[in-house]
C-alpha beads as a LAMMPS data file, in Angstrom:
LAMMPS data file: protein, C-alpha beads

115 atoms
114 bonds

1 atom types
1 bond types

-500.0 500.0 xlo xhi
-500.0 500.0 ylo yhi
-500.0 500.0 zlo zhi

Masses

1 110.0

Atoms # bond

1 1 1 -242.555 -20.755 -348.410
2 1 1 -240.639 -21.825 -351.174
3 1 1 -242.908 -20.728 -353.943
4 1 1 -246.005 -20.966 -355.181
5 1 1 -248.257 -23.150 -357.889
6 1 1 -247.704 -20.773 -361.085
7 1 1 -249.824 -23.674 -363.131
8 1 1 -250.452 -27.126 -363.339
9 1 1 -248.894 -28.730 -366.268
10 1 1 -250.958 -31.415 -367.958
11 1 1 -248.578 -33.550 -370.682
12 1 1 -250.177 -34.402 -373.776
13 1 1 -250.306 -35.421 -377.563
14 1 1 -253.177 -32.115 -378.918
15 1 1 -252.314 -29.548 -376.037
16 1 1 -255.605 -27.768 -378.082
17 1 1 -257.683 -30.584 -377.990
18 1 1 -257.123 -31.492 -374.050
19 1 1 -257.172 -26.916 -373.438
20 1 1 -260.833 -27.508 -375.102
21 1 1 -261.651 -30.564 -373.028
22 1 1 -260.309 -28.960 -369.787
23 1 1 -262.520 -25.520 -370.256
24 1 1 -265.587 -27.399 -370.714
25 1 1 -264.595 -29.046 -367.544
26 1 1 -263.868 -26.096 -365.004
27 1 1 -264.446 -22.917 -367.233
28 1 1 -262.595 -20.592 -368.683
29 1 1 -261.217 -20.487 -372.438
30 1 1 -259.158 -22.092 -373.742
31 1 1 -255.825 -20.010 -375.294
32 1 1 -252.689 -20.739 -376.966
33 1 1 -248.976 -20.112 -376.251
34 1 1 -247.816 -21.736 -378.914
35 1 1 -248.747 -25.131 -381.392
36 1 1 -247.286 -26.977 -378.420
37 1 1 -248.643 -25.607 -375.079
38 1 1 -252.232 -24.183 -374.918
39 1 1 -253.674 -22.767 -371.518
40 1 1 -256.796 -22.704 -369.579
41 1 1 -257.151 -19.587 -366.931
42 1 1 -259.724 -21.339 -364.774
43 1 1 -261.753 -18.991 -362.479
44 1 1 -261.225 -19.377 -359.091
45 1 1 -257.916 -22.337 -359.399
46 1 1 -254.900 -21.818 -360.915
47 1 1 -254.063 -21.993 -364.932
48 1 1 -253.866 -25.694 -366.077
49 1 1 -251.277 -25.716 -369.001
50 1 1 -251.011 -28.155 -371.678
51 1 1 -247.646 -28.866 -373.211
52 1 1 -247.011 -31.318 -375.869
53 1 1 -244.665 -34.201 -375.165
54 1 1 -243.142 -36.631 -377.803
55 1 1 -243.876 -39.694 -375.464
56 1 1 -247.805 -41.513 -375.039
57 1 1 -248.905 -42.029 -371.653
58 1 1 -248.010 -45.456 -370.607
59 1 1 -248.908 -45.762 -366.849
60 1 1 -251.371 -44.212 -364.125
61 1 1 -251.107 -40.595 -363.039
62 1 1 -249.167 -40.145 -360.243
63 1 1 -250.974 -36.622 -359.802
64 1 1 -254.746 -35.970 -360.816
65 1 1 -257.621 -33.718 -360.236
66 1 1 -259.668 -33.813 -357.754
67 1 1 -263.285 -31.643 -359.372
68 1 1 -266.104 -30.818 -356.540
69 1 1 -269.748 -31.326 -358.132
70 1 1 -272.885 -31.325 -356.614
71 1 1 -273.980 -34.719 -358.179
72 1 1 -271.948 -37.221 -359.296
73 1 1 -273.637 -39.360 -361.979
74 1 1 -275.005 -35.542 -363.016
75 1 1 -270.795 -34.649 -363.865
76 1 1 -270.192 -37.579 -365.287
77 1 1 -272.163 -37.537 -367.782
78 1 1 -271.968 -34.214 -368.638
79 1 1 -268.265 -34.970 -368.421
80 1 1 -268.321 -38.113 -371.198
81 1 1 -270.411 -35.425 -373.462
82 1 1 -266.997 -33.622 -373.302
83 1 1 -264.996 -36.879 -374.240
84 1 1 -264.543 -38.095 -370.955
85 1 1 -264.161 -41.645 -370.317
86 1 1 -265.493 -43.282 -367.169
87 1 1 -263.617 -45.915 -365.261
88 1 1 -265.872 -48.203 -362.894
89 1 1 -268.155 -47.464 -360.493
90 1 1 -269.082 -44.627 -358.419
91 1 1 -267.220 -45.431 -355.061
92 1 1 -267.898 -43.803 -351.195
93 1 1 -265.876 -44.263 -348.416
94 1 1 -265.677 -41.776 -345.374
95 1 1 -263.627 -39.151 -347.152
96 1 1 -266.695 -38.738 -349.651
97 1 1 -268.220 -39.635 -352.969
98 1 1 -265.787 -39.926 -356.409
99 1 1 -266.352 -41.077 -359.762
100 1 1 -262.810 -41.952 -361.439
101 1 1 -262.658 -40.777 -365.248
102 1 1 -260.160 -40.019 -368.432
103 1 1 -259.516 -37.128 -369.673
104 1 1 -259.377 -38.020 -374.056
105 1 1 -256.099 -38.814 -373.928
106 1 1 -256.393 -41.023 -370.925
107 1 1 -255.011 -38.891 -367.973
108 1 1 -257.265 -39.937 -364.790
109 1 1 -258.977 -37.464 -362.786
110 1 1 -261.773 -37.939 -360.646
111 1 1 -265.370 -35.942 -359.432
112 1 1 -266.032 -35.974 -356.294
113 1 1 -268.139 -35.030 -353.279
114 1 1 -266.374 -34.577 -350.078
115 1 1 -267.732 -35.801 -347.099

Bonds

1 1 1 2
2 1 2 3
3 1 3 4
4 1 4 5
5 1 5 6
6 1 6 7
7 1 7 8
8 1 8 9
9 1 9 10
10 1 10 11
11 1 11 12
12 1 12 13
13 1 13 14
14 1 14 15
15 1 15 16
16 1 16 17
17 1 17 18
18 1 18 19
19 1 19 20
20 1 20 21
21 1 21 22
22 1 22 23
23 1 23 24
24 1 24 25
25 1 25 26
26 1 26 27
27 1 27 28
28 1 28 29
29 1 29 30
30 1 30 31
31 1 31 32
32 1 32 33
33 1 33 34
34 1 34 35
35 1 35 36
36 1 36 37
37 1 37 38
38 1 38 39
39 1 39 40
40 1 40 41
41 1 41 42
42 1 42 43
43 1 43 44
44 1 44 45
45 1 45 46
46 1 46 47
47 1 47 48
48 1 48 49
49 1 49 50
50 1 50 51
51 1 51 52
52 1 52 53
53 1 53 54
54 1 54 55
55 1 55 56
56 1 56 57
57 1 57 58
58 1 58 59
59 1 59 60
60 1 60 61
61 1 61 62
62 1 62 63
63 1 63 64
64 1 64 65
65 1 65 66
66 1 66 67
67 1 67 68
68 1 68 69
69 1 69 70
70 1 70 71
71 1 71 72
72 1 72 73
73 1 73 74
74 1 74 75
75 1 75 76
76 1 76 77
77 1 77 78
78 1 78 79
79 1 79 80
80 1 80 81
81 1 81 82
82 1 82 83
83 1 83 84
84 1 84 85
85 1 85 86
86 1 86 87
87 1 87 88
88 1 88 89
89 1 89 90
90 1 90 91
91 1 91 92
92 1 92 93
93 1 93 94
94 1 94 95
95 1 95 96
96 1 96 97
97 1 97 98
98 1 98 99
99 1 99 100
100 1 100 101
101 1 101 102
102 1 102 103
103 1 103 104
104 1 104 105
105 1 105 106
106 1 106 107
107 1 107 108
108 1 108 109
109 1 109 110
110 1 110 111
111 1 111 112
112 1 112 113
113 1 113 114
114 1 114 115
């Protein structure tokens, strides 16, 4: 073992906006390290940090968060009320069911019910 995950960092334009969004999705309270670095200590998970970067997001994420829920439709509605955007239809396969969403800056993530 080399080490352990300290935090998951999401590059963004508006750290305060995304900290509030992710706190609404995962729990916890948005916190500020400095204007370019906000974070949420998620209960039962590692810290989610939001780091301001100068460039805009231009392609699909190579890494995304899967958020376990008990009801895909209800979770999707709640996420859109927080500012998420729905991408396509919900899917089901041998791994379970999921809905792809975008956070307010276009980062992909999913609500999931594992099989």
